[in-house]
N, C-alpha and C positions, 0 to 999 in steps of 0.2 A: 423333354430333355432341355429344349431351348428355354423354356420358362424357368426351370430350376437355375440354369446358368444366368439368366437375366436377373432373377431375384438375388442370387449370390452377389452378382456385380453391384446391384443396387444396395444391398446390405453393407458391403465393404465401402462403397462410396459414402453412404450416410455415416458409418462408423468413423471413417477418417475425418469427415467434416466435423463431427461432434468432438473428436479428439483434438483437432486443431483449435476449436473455439474454447476448449477447456484448458489449453496450455496456460500454465501459471506464468504471470509476469515476473520479471526480476524485481528485486527490492528497489533498485534504482529507477525502474520504469514506474513502479507504484509511487515512489516519492515524487517523481516529476509530475505524475498524473494529478496528485492531490496538493501539491505545493502551493499553488496560488490560493486555493480555497482555505487551507490551514493557516497560511501566513497572514491572511486577512482577519483572523480572529484577534480580539483584544489581548495585548500582552505577549503575543507570539513574536519572538525576535530572531529565531533561527530554526532550521529544519535540516537534519542530516541523518546519516546512517552510522550506527555504532554498535558496540557490544553492551549487553546488559545481562548479567547472570549467565554468561557464556553463550548467549543467543544474539544473532544479528537482528537488530531492531531499527525502527524509524524513531529518531530522537527529535523531540520538540523542545526548543529552548524558550523559556518564559522570562520576562524581565522582572518578575516578582510573583507574589501570590495573586492568582486570578481564579477564584473558586468556580465562577461561571464558565470560564474558558476551559478549565480542567475537566469539568463535567461534560462539556461539549465535545472534547476530544474523543475520537474513537479509541477503543481498546486495541483494535487491530484494523489493518487495511489490506484487503485482498489476501488475508492469511498471515500477514506480517504484523508482529506485535508493535504497538506504539507506546513509547515511554516519554513522559514529560519531566523536565527538571528546571529548577530555578537557576538560570545562568546569569541573571542580572542584565543590566542594560549593555548593549553592544554598541560601541562607538568606533567609527572609522578614524584612522589616524591620517 
């Protein structure tokens, strides 16, 4: 009987650990995690969160046409869709 109790306790401990490691990150956390890497790509001038076709997405702003960069951008990050758009050059005032 003690062995069954021990195995049940072990099972629940492992299950809870797996559930905690599989918790989905928020879109803000995902954006922050990949921001440095994506902003380093040629032509990328902005990165944000917005709506696209009714879905909350990670938006990548490009300063023009950059076919190689567009191909290098992931379609999704951690389950969140990534959408690029030509925003033009961004200048600080």
